[in-house]
C-alpha positions as CSV (number, residue, x, y, z in Angstrom):
1,M,-25.7,-0.9,-24.1
2,T,-23.1,-3.7,-24.1
3,P,-23.2,-6.4,-21.4
4,A,-19.9,-5.0,-20.0
5,R,-21.4,-1.5,-19.8
6,G,-24.5,-2.8,-18.2
7,D,-22.5,-4.7,-15.5
8,A,-20.4,-1.6,-14.9
9,L,-23.5,0.6,-14.5
10,K,-24.9,-1.9,-11.9
11,A,-21.5,-1.8,-10.0
12,W,-21.6,2.0,-9.9
13,I,-25.2,2.0,-8.7
14,R,-24.5,-0.6,-6.0
15,A,-21.5,1.5,-4.7
16,L,-23.5,4.7,-4.7
17,D,-26.4,3.0,-2.9
18,A,-23.9,1.6,-0.3
19,I,-22.5,5.1,0.3
20,T,-25.9,6.6,0.5
21,I,-26.9,4.2,3.3
22,M,-23.7,5.0,5.1
23,E,-24.3,8.7,4.8
24,T,-27.7,8.4,6.3
25,A,-26.2,7.2,9.6
26,P,-24.1,10.2,10.9
27,G,-21.3,9.2,13.2
28,T,-20.7,5.8,11.6
29,T,-17.2,4.4,12.1
30,L,-16.0,0.8,11.4
31,P,-15.2,0.0,15.0
32,G,-18.6,1.5,16.0
33,L,-20.4,-1.0,13.7
34,L,-18.9,-4.1,15.2
35,D,-21.2,-4.7,18.1
36,G,-24.2,-4.5,15.7
37,L,-22.5,-6.8,13.2
38,A,-21.8,-9.3,16.1
39,A,-25.5,-9.2,17.0
40,T,-26.5,-9.8,13.4
41,H,-23.9,-12.4,12.3
42,G,-23.0,-14.0,15.6
43,E,-20.8,-17.1,15.0
44,R,-20.4,-16.5,11.3
45,P,-16.6,-16.3,10.5
46,A,-15.2,-12.8,10.2
47,L,-11.5,-13.3,10.0
48,L,-9.7,-16.6,9.3
49,G,-6.0,-16.9,9.9
50,E,-3.5,-19.7,10.1
51,G,-4.3,-21.3,13.5
52,D,-6.6,-18.5,14.6
53,A,-10.2,-17.6,13.5
54,L,-12.5,-14.9,14.8
55,S,-16.3,-15.0,14.4
56,Y,-18.1,-11.7,14.4
57,R,-18.9,-12.2,18.1
58,D,-15.3,-13.0,18.8
59,L,-14.0,-10.0,16.9
60,A,-16.3,-7.6,18.6
61,A,-15.3,-8.9,22.0
62,R,-11.6,-8.7,21.2
63,V,-12.0,-5.2,19.9
64,N,-13.7,-4.1,23.1
65,R,-11.0,-5.7,25.2
66,V,-8.3,-3.9,23.3
67,A,-10.2,-0.6,23.7
68,R,-10.5,-1.1,27.5
69,W,-6.8,-2.1,27.6
70,A,-5.9,1.2,25.9
71,I,-8.1,3.2,28.3
72,A,-6.5,1.3,31.3
73,R,-3.0,2.1,29.9
74,G,-3.9,5.8,30.0
75,L,-4.1,6.3,26.3
76,A,-6.1,9.4,25.5
77,P,-8.1,10.2,22.3
78,G,-5.6,11.4,19.7
79,D,-2.7,9.5,21.2
80,A,-0.7,7.5,18.6
81,V,0.2,3.8,18.9
82,G,2.6,2.0,16.6
83,L,1.6,-1.5,15.3
84,L,4.4,-3.7,14.0
85,M,2.9,-7.2,13.4
86,P,2.6,-9.7,10.5
87,N,-0.8,-10.5,8.9
88,C,-3.2,-12.2,11.3
89,P,-6.7,-11.7,12.6
90,D,-5.4,-10.1,15.8
91,Y,-3.7,-7.4,13.7
92,V,-7.1,-6.2,12.6
93,A,-8.7,-6.6,16.0
94,I,-5.9,-4.6,17.7
95,W,-6.1,-1.5,15.4
96,L,-9.9,-1.6,15.5
97,G,-9.9,-1.7,19.3
98,L,-7.3,1.1,19.6
99,T,-9.3,3.3,17.2
100,R,-12.5,2.6,19.1
101,A,-10.6,4.1,22.1
102,G,-9.8,7.2,20.0
103,C,-6.2,6.4,19.3
104,A,-4.5,6.9,15.9
105,V,-2.7,3.7,15.0
106,A,0.5,3.8,12.9
107,L,0.6,0.7,10.6
108,I,4.3,0.1,10.2
109,N,5.9,-1.9,7.4
110,T,7.1,-5.2,8.8
111,H,10.1,-5.3,6.3
112,L,11.7,-2.2,7.7
113,T,14.8,-2.2,9.9
114,D,17.4,0.3,11.1
115,E,17.0,3.9,10.1
116,P,13.8,3.5,8.0
117,L,12.1,1.7,10.9
118,L,13.3,4.3,13.4
119,H,12.1,7.1,11.1
120,C,8.6,5.6,10.9
121,I,8.4,5.2,14.7
122,R,9.5,8.8,15.2
123,A,7.2,10.1,12.5
124,A,4.2,8.8,14.4
125,A,5.5,9.9,17.8
126,P,3.6,7.0,19.5
127,A,3.0,6.7,23.1
128,R,3.2,2.9,22.8
129,L,4.5,0.4,20.3
130,I,2.8,-3.1,19.9
131,V,5.2,-5.4,18.2
132,A,5.1,-9.1,17.3
133,A,7.6,-11.3,19.2
134,A,9.2,-12.4,15.8
135,L,9.9,-8.7,14.9
136,L,11.2,-7.7,18.3
137,P,14.9,-8.0,17.3
138,A,14.5,-5.2,14.7
139,V,13.1,-3.0,17.5
140,A,15.8,-4.1,20.0
141,A,18.5,-3.1,17.5
142,L,17.3,0.5,17.9
143,A,18.0,0.5,21.6
144,G,19.3,3.9,22.7
145,R,17.7,5.6,19.7
146,L,14.0,5.0,20.5
147,P,12.0,7.7,22.2
148,P,12.8,7.3,25.9
149,D,9.2,7.3,27.1
150,L,8.0,4.7,24.5
151,G,6.1,1.8,26.0
152,I,6.5,-1.5,24.3
153,D,4.0,-4.3,24.3
154,V,4.9,-7.7,22.8
155,H,2.3,-9.9,21.0
156,G,2.8,-13.6,20.4
157,A,5.6,-14.3,23.0
158,P,5.3,-17.8,24.4
159,A,3.2,-18.0,27.6
160,G,5.4,-18.0,30.7
161,T,8.3,-16.2,29.1
162,A,9.5,-12.7,29.5
163,P,10.4,-10.8,26.3
164,P,13.9,-9.3,26.2
165,L,12.1,-5.9,25.6
166,G,8.7,-4.7,26.8
167,Q,6.0,-7.0,28.2
168,R,3.5,-9.6,26.9
169,I,0.2,-8.0,25.9
170,E,-2.0,-11.1,26.0
171,P,-2.4,-11.4,29.8
172,D,-3.4,-7.7,30.1
173,L,-6.0,-8.1,27.3
174,A,-7.5,-11.2,28.9
175,R,-8.2,-9.2,32.1
176,H,-10.7,-6.9,30.3
177,D,-14.3,-7.4,29.5
178,G,-15.4,-7.9,25.9
179,S,-18.9,-6.5,26.2
180,P,-19.8,-3.3,24.3
181,L,-18.2,-0.1,25.7
182,A,-20.5,2.5,27.3
183,A,-20.1,6.1,26.2
184,T,-19.2,6.8,29.9
185,E,-16.1,4.6,29.5
186,R,-15.0,6.4,26.4
187,A,-17.0,8.4,23.9
188,P,-17.0,6.9,20.4
189,P,-14.6,8.5,17.9
190,A,-16.2,10.9,15.4
191,P,-15.9,10.2,11.6
192,R,-13.5,13.2,11.1
193,D,-11.2,11.9,13.8
194,Q,-7.9,10.4,12.8
195,A,-7.9,6.6,12.9
196,L,-4.7,5.4,11.2
197,L,-1.3,6.5,9.9
198,I,-0.5,4.6,6.7
199,Y,3.0,5.1,5.3
200,T,3.4,5.9,1.7
201,S,6.6,6.8,-0.2
202,G,6.7,10.2,-1.7
203,T,8.9,11.5,-4.4
204,T,11.8,12.0,-2.1
205,G,13.1,10.8,1.3
206,M,11.8,8.4,3.8
207,P,8.2,7.1,4.0
208,K,5.6,9.6,4.9
209,A,2.8,8.9,7.4
210,A,-0.5,9.7,5.7
211,R,-3.4,10.6,8.0
212,V,-6.5,8.4,7.5
213,T,-9.8,9.4,9.2
214,H,-12.6,7.1,10.3
215,A,-14.8,8.7,7.6
216,R,-12.3,7.7,4.8
217,I,-12.2,4.1,6.2
218,V,-16.0,3.8,6.2
219,E,-16.3,5.3,2.7
220,W,-13.7,2.8,1.3
221,S,-15.4,-0.1,3.1
222,F,-18.9,0.7,1.9
223,W,-17.9,1.8,-1.6
224,F,-16.0,-1.4,-2.3
225,A,-18.7,-3.5,-0.7
226,G,-21.0,-2.1,-3.3
227,M,-18.5,-2.3,-6.2
228,M,-17.8,-6.0,-5.4
229,D,-21.4,-6.8,-4.5
230,I,-20.4,-8.4,-1.2
231,Q,-22.9,-10.9,0.3
232,P,-22.6,-12.6,3.7
233,D,-21.5,-15.9,2.0
234,D,-18.6,-14.2,0.3
235,R,-15.0,-15.1,1.4
236,L,-12.1,-12.9,0.3
237,Y,-8.5,-14.2,0.0
238,D,-6.1,-11.6,1.4
239,C,-2.4,-12.2,1.3
240,L,-1.5,-8.5,0.8
241,P,0.2,-6.6,3.7
242,L,-2.3,-5.4,6.3
243,Y,-0.2,-2.3,6.8
244,H,-1.2,-1.1,3.3
245,S,-4.6,0.4,2.5
246,T,-5.6,-2.2,-0.1
247,G,-4.9,-5.3,1.9
248,G,-5.6,-3.9,5.3
249,I,-8.6,-1.5,4.8
250,V,-10.3,-2.2,1.5
251,A,-10.2,-6.0,1.7
252,I,-11.1,-6.1,5.4
253,G,-13.6,-3.3,5.6
254,A,-15.6,-4.2,2.5
255,L,-16.3,-7.7,3.7
256,L,-17.0,-6.8,7.3
257,A,-19.5,-4.1,6.2
258,R,-21.6,-6.8,4.6
259,G,-21.1,-9.8,6.9
260,G,-18.6,-11.6,4.7
261,S,-15.4,-13.2,5.8
262,V,-11.7,-12.7,5.0
263,L,-9.1,-15.5,4.7
264,I,-5.9,-13.9,5.9
265,R,-2.5,-15.2,4.9
266,A,0.9,-13.9,6.1
267,R,2.3,-13.7,2.6
268,F,1.7,-14.7,-1.0
269,S,2.8,-18.2,-2.0
270,A,2.3,-19.2,-5.7
271,S,2.7,-22.9,-4.8
272,R,0.0,-23.0,-2.2
273,F,-2.3,-20.3,-3.6
274,W,-4.8,-22.5,-5.4
275,D,-5.0,-25.0,-2.5
276,D,-5.7,-22.1,-0.1
277,V,-8.3,-20.6,-2.4
278,A,-10.1,-23.9,-3.1
279,D,-9.9,-25.3,0.4
280,G,-11.0,-21.9,1.9
281,G,-14.1,-21.6,-0.4
282,C,-12.9,-18.2,-1.4
283,T,-15.1,-16.2,-3.9
284,I,-12.9,-13.1,-4.2
285,F,-9.1,-12.5,-4.5
286,Q,-7.6,-9.2,-3.6
287,Y,-4.5,-8.7,-5.9
288,I,-1.7,-6.5,-6.9
289,G,-0.6,-7.0,-10.5
290,E,2.7,-8.7,-9.7
291,L,0.9,-11.6,-8.0
292,C,-1.3,-12.2,-11.1
293,R,1.8,-12.1,-13.3
294,I,3.6,-14.7,-11.0
295,L,0.5,-17.0,-11.1
296,A,0.2,-16.7,-14.8
297,A,3.9,-17.7,-15.2
298,S,3.7,-20.6,-12.7
299,P,3.5,-24.3,-13.7
300,P,0.0,-25.8,-14.1
301,H,-1.7,-26.6,-10.8
302,P,-4.4,-29.3,-10.6
303,R,-6.8,-27.0,-8.8
304,E,-6.2,-23.8,-10.7
305,Q,-9.8,-23.9,-12.1
306,G,-11.3,-25.9,-9.2
307,H,-12.3,-22.9,-7.2
308,R,-15.3,-20.7,-6.5
309,L,-13.7,-17.3,-7.4
310,R,-16.2,-15.0,-9.0
311,L,-14.1,-11.8,-8.8
312,A,-10.5,-10.6,-8.6
313,C,-10.2,-7.0,-7.3
314,G,-7.0,-5.0,-7.1
315,N,-4.6,-2.7,-9.0
316,G,-1.6,-2.9,-11.2
317,L,-2.8,-5.7,-13.5
318,Q,-1.2,-4.9,-16.9
319,G,-2.8,-5.6,-20.2
320,D,-0.2,-8.2,-21.3
321,V,-1.1,-10.4,-18.3
322,W,-4.8,-9.6,-18.0
323,A,-6.2,-12.0,-20.6
324,A,-3.9,-14.9,-19.8
325,F,-4.6,-14.6,-16.1
326,Q,-8.4,-14.4,-16.6
327,Q,-8.7,-17.2,-19.2
328,R,-6.3,-19.6,-17.7
329,F,-7.8,-19.6,-14.2
330,G,-11.4,-19.0,-15.2
331,I,-11.9,-15.7,-13.3
332,P,-15.4,-14.4,-14.3
333,R,-14.8,-10.8,-13.5
334,I,-11.8,-8.5,-12.8
335,L,-12.3,-5.2,-11.0
336,E,-9.2,-3.0,-11.5
337,F,-9.0,0.3,-9.6
338,Y,-6.6,3.1,-8.9
339,A,-6.6,5.1,-5.6
340,A,-4.2,7.0,-3.4
341,T,-4.2,6.3,0.3
342,E,-4.1,10.0,1.2
343,G,-5.5,11.5,-2.0
344,S,-8.6,12.7,-3.8
345,V,-8.2,10.7,-7.0
346,S,-9.8,7.3,-7.6
347,L,-10.7,5.4,-10.7
348,Y,-12.5,2.1,-11.3
349,N,-12.5,-0.2,-14.3
350,C,-15.9,-1.8,-13.9
351,E,-16.1,-2.8,-17.6
352,G,-13.2,-5.2,-17.4
353,K,-11.2,-3.5,-20.2
354,P,-7.7,-5.1,-20.1
355,G,-5.0,-2.7,-19.1
356,A,-7.1,0.2,-18.1
357,I,-7.2,1.5,-14.5
358,G,-10.6,3.0,-14.8
359,R,-13.1,5.2,-16.4
360,V,-15.4,7.9,-14.9
361,P,-19.0,7.6,-16.3
362,P,-20.3,11.0,-17.5
363,F,-23.1,11.0,-14.9
364,L,-20.4,10.8,-12.1
365,A,-17.8,13.2,-13.5
366,H,-18.9,15.8,-10.8
367,R,-18.2,13.3,-8.0
368,F,-15.0,11.8,-9.3
369,P,-13.3,14.6,-11.2
370,V,-9.8,13.7,-12.5
371,A,-7.6,15.8,-14.8
372,L,-4.3,15.1,-16.5
373,I,-1.9,18.0,-16.9
374,R,1.3,18.4,-18.9
375,C,4.5,18.2,-16.8
376,D,8.2,17.5,-17.1
377,A,8.4,13.8,-16.1
378,E,12.0,14.1,-14.9
379,T,11.6,17.2,-12.8
380,A,7.9,16.7,-11.9
381,T,7.3,20.4,-12.8
382,P,3.9,21.2,-14.3
383,S,3.9,23.1,-17.5
384,R,2.3,26.6,-17.4
385,D,0.7,28.7,-20.1
386,A,1.1,32.5,-20.6
387,E,-1.4,33.2,-17.8
388,G,0.5,30.9,-15.3
389,L,-2.1,28.2,-15.4
390,C,-1.6,24.5,-16.0
391,V,-2.2,22.9,-19.4
392,A,-4.7,20.0,-19.6
393,C,-3.7,17.0,-21.7
394,G,-5.6,15.9,-24.8
395,P,-6.6,12.3,-25.6
396,D,-3.7,9.9,-25.4
397,E,-1.3,12.6,-24.2
398,I,0.7,11.6,-21.1
399,G,0.4,13.8,-18.0
400,E,0.2,13.8,-14.2
401,A,-3.1,12.9,-12.7
402,I,-4.6,15.4,-10.3
403,G,-7.8,15.8,-8.3
404,P,-9.6,19.0,-7.0
405,L,-9.4,19.9,-3.4
406,P,-12.5,22.0,-2.6
407,D,-12.2,24.6,0.2
408,A,-14.9,22.9,2.3
409,P,-15.3,19.3,1.1
410,D,-18.1,17.3,2.6
411,A,-17.1,13.9,1.2
412,P,-14.2,11.9,2.8
413,A,-12.9,10.8,-0.6
414,R,-12.4,14.4,-1.7
415,R,-10.4,15.5,1.3
416,F,-6.6,15.6,1.7
417,D,-5.9,15.1,5.4
418,G,-2.1,15.3,4.8
419,Y,0.9,13.7,6.5
420,T,2.5,14.1,9.9
421,D,5.1,16.2,8.0
422,A,3.6,19.6,7.2
423,A,6.2,20.3,4.4
424,A,5.4,17.0,2.7
425,S,1.6,17.8,2.9
426,A,2.2,21.2,1.3
427,G,4.2,19.5,-1.5
428,K,1.2,17.5,-2.6
429,V,-1.1,20.5,-3.2
430,L,-0.9,22.3,-6.6
431,R,-2.4,25.8,-6.8
432,D,-3.6,28.0,-9.6
433,V,-4.2,25.0,-11.8
434,F,-7.1,25.9,-14.1
435,K,-8.1,29.2,-12.4
436,K,-6.4,31.4,-9.9
437,G,-6.8,30.2,-6.4
438,D,-7.9,26.7,-7.0
439,R,-6.2,23.8,-5.3
440,W,-5.6,20.2,-6.6
441,F,-4.0,17.1,-5.2
442,R,-1.0,15.8,-7.0
443,T,-0.8,12.0,-7.4
444,G,2.8,12.0,-8.7
445,D,1.6,9.4,-11.3
446,L,1.7,9.7,-15.1
447,M,-1.3,8.5,-17.0
448,R,-3.0,8.8,-20.4
449,R,-6.7,8.9,-21.2
450,D,-7.9,7.5,-24.5
451,A,-10.8,9.0,-26.6
452,A,-13.3,6.7,-24.9
453,G,-12.3,8.0,-21.5
454,Y,-10.3,5.1,-20.2
455,F,-7.3,5.9,-18.1
456,F,-4.0,4.0,-18.4
457,F,-1.2,4.1,-15.8
458,V,2.2,5.0,-17.4
459,D,4.7,5.5,-14.6
460,R,5.6,7.3,-11.4
461,I,7.3,10.7,-11.7
462,G,10.0,12.2,-9.5
463,D,12.2,10.1,-7.3
464,T,10.0,7.2,-6.6
465,F,9.4,4.0,-8.5
466,R,7.3,0.9,-7.8
467,W,8.7,-2.6,-7.5
468,K,7.1,-5.8,-6.2
469,G,4.1,-3.8,-5.1
470,E,6.1,-1.4,-3.0
471,N,7.1,2.2,-3.6
472,V,10.8,2.7,-3.4
473,A,12.2,6.2,-2.5
474,T,15.4,6.6,-4.4
475,T,16.8,9.2,-2.0
476,E,16.5,6.8,0.9
477,V,18.3,4.0,-1.0
478,A,21.0,6.4,-2.2
479,G,21.6,7.5,1.3
480,V,22.2,3.9,2.4
481,L,24.6,3.3,-0.4
482,R,26.6,6.4,0.4
483,A,26.9,5.2,4.0
484,C,28.8,2.2,2.8
485,P,32.6,2.4,3.0
486,G,34.0,2.5,-0.6
487,I,31.0,4.4,-2.1
488,T,31.8,8.0,-2.7
489,D,28.6,9.0,-4.5
490,A,25.4,7.2,-5.6
491,V,22.2,7.8,-7.6
492,V,19.3,5.4,-7.7
493,Y,16.6,5.0,-10.4
494,G,14.2,2.5,-11.7
495,V,14.7,0.5,-14.9
496,A,12.2,-1.6,-16.9
497,V,12.9,-5.3,-17.0
498,P,11.1,-7.5,-19.6
499,G,8.3,-9.6,-18.2
500,H,8.1,-7.7,-14.9
501,E,5.7,-5.1,-13.4
502,G,7.0,-1.7,-12.3
503,R,10.7,-0.7,-12.3
504,A,13.6,-2.6,-10.8
505,G,16.1,-0.7,-8.7
506,M,19.4,0.3,-10.3
507,A,22.2,2.3,-8.7
508,A,25.1,4.1,-10.3
509,V,28.0,4.7,-7.9
510,T,31.4,6.2,-7.8
511,T,34.0,4.4,-5.6
512,D,37.4,4.5,-4.0
513,E,39.9,1.9,-3.0
514,R,37.8,0.5,-0.2
515,F,35.0,-0.6,-2.5
516,D,34.1,-4.2,-1.9
517,L,31.1,-6.0,-3.5
518,A,30.6,-8.5,-0.7
519,A,30.7,-5.8,2.0
520,L,28.2,-3.7,0.0
521,H,25.8,-6.6,-0.4
522,A,25.9,-7.2,3.4
523,H,25.5,-3.5,4.1
524,L,22.3,-3.3,1.9
525,A,20.8,-6.5,3.3
526,A,21.2,-5.2,6.8
527,R,19.6,-1.8,6.1
528,L,17.0,-2.1,3.4
529,P,14.0,-4.4,2.8
530,A,14.5,-6.8,-0.1
531,Y,12.3,-4.9,-2.5
532,A,14.3,-1.7,-2.1
533,R,17.8,-3.2,-2.6
534,P,19.2,-2.3,-6.1
535,L,19.1,-5.3,-8.5
536,F,21.7,-3.7,-10.8
537,L,24.8,-1.8,-9.8
538,R,26.9,0.4,-12.2
539,R,30.2,1.8,-11.4
540,C,30.9,5.2,-13.0
541,D,33.9,7.6,-13.1
542,T,31.6,10.5,-12.4
543,I,27.9,11.2,-11.9
544,D,26.5,14.1,-13.9
545,A,24.8,16.7,-11.8
546,T,22.9,20.0,-12.3
547,G,24.1,23.4,-11.2
548,T,22.5,22.8,-7.9
549,F,24.2,19.4,-7.5
550,K,21.1,17.3,-8.2
551,P,22.1,14.1,-10.0
552,I,20.9,13.8,-13.6
553,K,19.2,10.5,-13.9
554,G,17.7,10.6,-17.4
555,R,20.7,9.3,-19.4
556,L,21.5,6.7,-16.7
557,A,17.9,5.4,-16.7
558,R,17.8,5.3,-20.5
559,E,21.0,3.3,-20.7
560,A,19.8,1.0,-17.9
561,Y,21.9,-2.1,-17.3
562,A,22.7,-3.2,-20.9
563,D,23.6,-0.1,-22.9
564,T,26.8,1.0,-21.2
565,S,30.5,0.2,-21.2
566,D,30.8,0.8,-17.5
567,P,31.0,-2.3,-15.2
568,V,27.6,-3.6,-14.2
569,W,26.7,-6.2,-11.6
570,F,23.5,-8.0,-10.8
571,N,22.3,-8.6,-7.3
572,D,21.8,-12.4,-7.6
573,R,19.5,-13.8,-4.9
574,D,20.5,-17.4,-5.7
575,A,24.2,-16.6,-5.5
576,G,23.8,-14.5,-2.4
577,G,25.8,-11.6,-3.8
578,F,26.6,-9.4,-6.8
579,V,27.7,-11.1,-10.0
580,V,29.0,-9.7,-13.3
581,C,26.2,-8.7,-15.6
582,D,27.7,-10.4,-18.7
583,A,26.0,-11.2,-22.1
584,A,24.8,-14.6,-20.9
585,L,23.2,-13.2,-17.8
586,L,21.6,-10.4,-19.8
587,Q,20.1,-12.9,-22.2
588,A,18.8,-15.0,-19.2
589,I,17.1,-11.9,-17.8
590,A,15.6,-11.0,-21.1
591,D,14.3,-14.5,-21.5
592,G,12.8,-14.6,-18.0
593,R,15.1,-17.5,-17.0
594,R,16.8,-15.6,-14.2
595,R,14.8,-14.9,-11.0
596,L,14.6,-11.3,-9.9
């Protein structure tokens, strides 16, 4: 056995041991563990923010205060509460406290405004919305369109001031006791109860709110605690959004489960990254691939090897960046994984094979079954044989990754708890796959598996592409474009850009005499987060469509931004508007000299 295979086997065994320990304690939830963790770890740091730090004792007390606040507010088990706040220790304490009270917390993307933000609020149907003072203007802009009975609580407003909307939450929280809750105050939630709503872009339309149970949170936490071999002296650097499952659940839960600590930053900064990591004594970095690419392309930093990092854990690190990142910065081990927030498919690259997203050891194939099936990548339609069953892919053949959905699954990772939208939930279930009556979860991702069993991510299928670590729903972006005066039709798709992860957004539009580039730029900036705004804009005479009026994107995506005689503009962040995509600009983009 090679050293890499030996290390991988140890990681799998640690993870299985961690899950076994968790499974021997029925009723375990993450908020339910905190009082015990506080008794064990006391003043050991749990969450370290910028200007705010919580020990395990502090965190447990704050969680209990939030739970009592929720009860005093009349929030019943099962009620939803929206949470719209930037990364900070209180973010974690608030959702843990609300879930201890039995609430389901909707973790809302802080970049959203206008219709996408309104949609996410409505999808959760919350009784209350907790919003950071800095993000309150985005909520205030929805005045008159919010649910009329929605209570709003503001976090972080200066003491002695009255927010223009809602009321300050801190004075109310301070009035409540931080001691452990008695069952007579509020019975603890059960593992199968819903804890969170995490928004994930599907193949069409607005973000979907995926239901996440306490059991899934605990399984993620203990599994990754084992995979990463977390010890109490470990400290993880987390600059990923806390409203996503990787930065907000995996990174937080895995460290808390073993008494480690998490250094939370509001956002990623390449210029201060190594100072933060070194000064914070961090031993683990939670990444997405784009962050690793940015660091690898950054100028030398005097402290880029003066750190204690023993592990980088995350997803999306491509093979062309892997070796350069690991060697330049002296990272001993990289743990790449693939998982879907709501799904039943997960993969782990414990061997450190550059570019692979994972491999399922033969002895665990029954626990982590993954299959690839042939499908039409443009229409997302599975291929069927003469008997009406799906066709499995062979080695190195590209297909959609799917995972089985047993009728009565007993493991949280195998369940599909669905979305708040029943139709969207039904669309993720594929039936009659390898035998009549079976059910499989559709990831919507194209992968290939080599002869050695390693899986490699290829692309998203359908109407979603990934850019800057975020999924972009093309239907949503096209709708915003069509709402702009001067745009008569629009189709949106992702295009590859040399030296960048994922796909950059590109829009093909038809226009009339009102078309104005400056007005369009302002329109997009006001209605879409930065990652969803098209980087390239192509004006066409017509947009080809099928007989059912669905735009045909294949040719447009193949031609991208360089292989066309149509006018093309580039959304130039430095210029603050659209500029002509001429030969010089195309060369600068190809050379990596132009920022995207």
